[in-house]
N, C-alpha and C positions, 0 to 999 in steps of 0.2 A: 568341132563340137559334136558331141554324141547325144543321141536320143536316151534320155535317162527316165526311167520309171522307178519311183520308190513306192513301195507298199507300206502305208502307214497302219500302225497298230493303234485302233481306237477301241475303247471299251463299251461294247454293246451289251447291255443287261439281258440275260436269257430269262424270260418269264413263261409261264404257263400260257397257252393260247388255245383258241377255238378254231375249228375249220369251218369253211363254208362262207357263202355270201348271205347277206340278210335278204329275206323276202319281205317287202312292205307293200301294203295295198294302197298304192299310189300310181298314177299314170306316169309322169316324169318325176325323177328325183335325183339328188346329187348330195354327196357328202365329201367335204375336203378339209384338209388340215390348214388352219389358219396361218402357221408359220412357214409350212414348207410348200404350200399350195398343191401338194399332192392329192389327187382324186383317189378316194377310198372306195366309193360306190358310185355308180351312175346308172341311170335307166332313162334313155331318150332325153338327155340334158338339154339338147339343141331343138327339140320339138316346141312350137309355139304354144303360149299359154296366155290366158288373160290374167295379168298379175293381181287384179282386184285391188284389195286394200294394202297389199304389199307395195304398192305404187307409192304409198305414203312414206316409205323409207327414203325415197328420192326427194319427195317434198321436203322432208326434215333435213337432208343433206344439203339442199340449196340453201335453206335457212341457216343451217349451221355454218355454211361456207361464208355467208354475209356477216354472221356474228364474228366469226373467226377473223375476218378482214376489217372489223369494226365499221362496216356499213350500216348497220342497224344495231339496236341493243335490245336486250330482253324486256326493257321497261317502255320501249316504243308502243305506241297504241294505234290500232287502226279501227275505223268505223265500219261496222257490219252493214253490208248492203242488202237489199231486198232480195237479190239473187242468192246470196249465201243463206239468209234466213229461210227462203223457201225449201232449200235442201233439207233443213232441220225439220220441216213439216211434211216431207214427202216419204217418211217411213224408212229412210236410211239411218244408219249409225250416226249419231249427232252429239254435239256438245250442248246442243239447245242455247244457242246465242239468239238474241233478238234484234230487229231492225234498229240501227242507229246506236247499238252498244258501242262503247269504246273499249276494246279488249286488248290487253297487252300481248306482245308476241310470246312471252313465256307462257301465258295461259293458253293461247292458241296452239302452241307446241304440245302442251300437256293434253289439250283436247284432241289433238291429232294422234299422238303417239299412244296415250293411255285409253282414251274413250273411243278411238278410231272415228272422230267427228269429221264427217264429209263437209259440213257447214264451216267448220274451223279451217279446212284446207282452202275453201274459195275465199275466205276472209284474209287469210294470210296471202294467198296468190294475188288477190286483187289489191291488197295493200302495198305489196312489195312491187308488183310488175305492172299494175294498172288494169290487168285482165288476166282471166285463167289462161287464156291462150298465149299470152306472152310469157306468163310463168312457165307453161309447158315447154315453150322454146328454151327456157333456162334449164329446165329438167333435162332436155334432149342434148343440149350442149355438155352438160355435165356427164351425162350417160357416155357421150363420145369420148370425153377425157378419160373415163374410167375403163373404157374398152367394151362396153356393152353393145356389140355390134349387131345383136339381133332384137333390139328393144326400140319401141317407139311410144312416146307419152303423149296423150292428147289432153289429159286433165290431171289435176293434182290430188284427186281422191281415189282414182281407180274404179269409178262407177262404170257401168257397162258401155263400152264403145268398142266396136269391131276394130279400130285402128289403135287402141292401147294394148299394146302386145309387148311380150318379152318371152324369156325362157328361164329355166330354173338355174342353168349356168350363169346368166347374166344377173339374176337375183343374188345369186351367191357372191359374184364378184362386187356388187353393189354393197352388200352387207359387210363384206371384209372392208371395203373402202370406208364405210361408216364408223366401224370400230376402230380402225387404224388411224384415221385421221381427225376424229372427233371424239376422243375418249371421255372427255369431261361431260359433253352433251349426250353421248351415248347412254350414260347412266339413267336418263329419263326412261329408257326402254325397259328398265328393271323396276320402276316404281309401279305399284300394285293397284293403287287407287288415285283418283283425282275428283276433287270436289269443286264444282262450279257455282258460285254465288250468283245465280241468274236473276235477270230483271224481272220483276212482277210474279215471283214465285219462291218457293222453299229452295235452299240449295240442293243440287243434284249431285250425289256421290255415284261415281261409276268405277268399275273394276277394269283392270288391264284385260284386253281380250286374249292374251297369250296364255293358254292353259298350263304350259310348262313352267311358269314363274312360280306357281303355288305348290310344286312338287318338291321344292328345296333340293334340287339334284345338281346345281350349278349352272342352270340356264339363266342367262341374264338379258335376253332378247330373242327373236327381233320383232316380226309382225306376223299377224294372221291375215287371211283373206277369205272372201266368199263372193261368188256369184253364181247364179243359177246354172249358166252355161259352162262354168268351170269346176263347180263344187268347192270343197273346202281345201285350202292351201295354207302352208306355214313355212316361213323362214325362221330358223332358230339357231341359237348359238349357245354352246355349253363349255364352260371352263372348269378344269380340274388341275389344280396346282399351276404349273406354267404352260399348260398345254390348253389350246382351244380348238373345238371343231365347229364347223357351220354346216347346217343341213338345210336344204330347201326341197320341198315336195308339194305336188299339187294334184287334184283329182280325187281326193279323199271323199268318200261317199258321206260321211257322217263327222260331226265334231269329235266324238269319241275316237274314231279311227285316226283322225288327224293328230290328236294327242298321243294315242297309244303308239302308233306306227312311227311318228317323229321321234319319240323318246327311244324306241326300240333301234332306230337307225343311229342315233347318237351313241346310244350305249354299246352297241355293236362295235363302233369305231374305237371307242376307248378300250374296250377289252381285246380286240383283235389286232391292233396296230400300235406301233410305238413311233415317236418322232425323236431324231437325234439331231443335235446341233453340231455341224461340222466346223463352221467358223463364224466369227462375228465380224461385222463390218468394221473396217478400220483397225482391228487388232492383229498383231503379227501372227501368221499362221504357220509360216516355216522359214528358215534362213537358208539360202542356196549359196554353194560354193561359186566363187567368181574367178574370172581370169583376167589378169592385167589391170585389176581394180586396186584403188588405195585401200579398200578393205577386203578381207578374205571371204566374207560373206555379205549377202544383202537380204534384208527382210522383206518378206512379201505379205500381202493382204488381199482381201476381197472387197469389191465395191458393194457388197450386200451382205445381210446375214444369210447364211446357207444352212438349210435344214433338209432332212430326207426323212420321209415316213414310210415305213415297210410293215407288212404283215408280219406278226411275231414269229410265224413258222419259217419265215426266210431270213431271219436275223443271222443265223449261223453262216449264211452264205454271202454276206454283205461285205464288200472290201472297198477300201479308200485308196486310191493311188495319186501320186503326184507326178506328173509327166511334164518334162521340159528338155531343152536342148542345153547341155551343160558341159563344162562350167559356164556361168553366165558371163558374157564378154563385155567388158566396160568400153565405152561409158554407157550408163543406163540412167534415163530420167525417171524421176518419181512419177508414178501412174502409168508407167509403160508395162504392157502385158509381157509376162516372162515365163509363165507356166499355166497348167491347168489342173484342177481338182477333178478326178473321175471317180464316181460311185458306181459300183457294179454289183449286180446280184448274179452270182455264179458267173457266167462269161457275158452277161448281157448288161451294157452300159445304161443305166437308168437316170444318171444326171451328170452334167459336166459344168464347171465354173471356172472362168479365168482368174488367175492370180496376178496381182500387179506389184510392181516394185513400190515399197513403202518409203523409200528414200532416194535420193540421187547417189549414183555411183560413179565417181570421177576415175579417169584413167591415170595410171602411174606415168611419170615423165619418160621420155625416150630412152635413156640410158638404162633405168631399172627395167623397163619394158624389153630391152635387149638382153639384158642379163637373164631375166626370167625365162625368155624364149630359149637362149642358149642352154640353160640349165634343163629346160624341158627336152630339148633334142638330145642332150647328153645322157641325162638320168632318168628321163621319162617324166611322169606325173610327179611334180614336187610341191 
């Protein structure tokens, strides 16, 4: 068997590009492509931050997960405790629920996602887990599943607690998990207003705290945050056609800077980079020659969608290679690793993904195998 490298010709569109990295007025920040997971910009992405109300993304994820598993429903109602009500009276952002109100899961979710209500967070946490501390344990368990290795949640709302910590990288991972796994419920993050028909007063209409939703530029989430010790923060996601970018940054001095700089970062990503689909999970990527198999070729596929994002100025240097020991010797089982896709920029390997057999390949019988081998010895490659 020989080491074989095939250089595949893929059509990469050549478009105009801008040079340079963005400069944003934030302490830590990160920008990455939703499909490729490639990081387009980062500034201290693993430094510790207080996530403030970005914590509520995880609160929503825990609830969405329970809804998805049919353990609760949007129509379920929870009774508001004095503990939850007091938070609405303490000057924090609130949904303005009252003691002993019976509030549906759907309304509490809207109160959290749109109005950023801390009182709604406690009401949901207590209704689901019995206490906010128990609910925080559920949040941390989910964070571990996602791979948020630098995060610890101590409450459901993100109010000031020195032990409620995260990083912009972890918040970005959490945001992708939200969008990818709960697309139906994620639509709540794009809703611009929520009206709560409160007890003992006129209905209260509140707007979504995410300033980028109102600019009609393709942003459809995710969540703002503010603490005096952390300043202003924002996790945001923008979609244009089939492409999506996620940005997270914190430490903005003003609300205006949070909006302007976050949009600048997202726009820079779309203007200066392109994302290319290399392969789709489960679809035939390439057929490889076989040796002593009942078929002359075997189909291969990847176990995941494979994308790569590059700066537009580097597109001309992008190559995709197929590397394997060939021809592929039978027998081969479906799902067996048989090759690798290698994406390079100039001489630097930037991504590598295994290729697997998409089908079983049985070996020919003894006599046909003997004839094939003799022909090879006499005539060479046949």
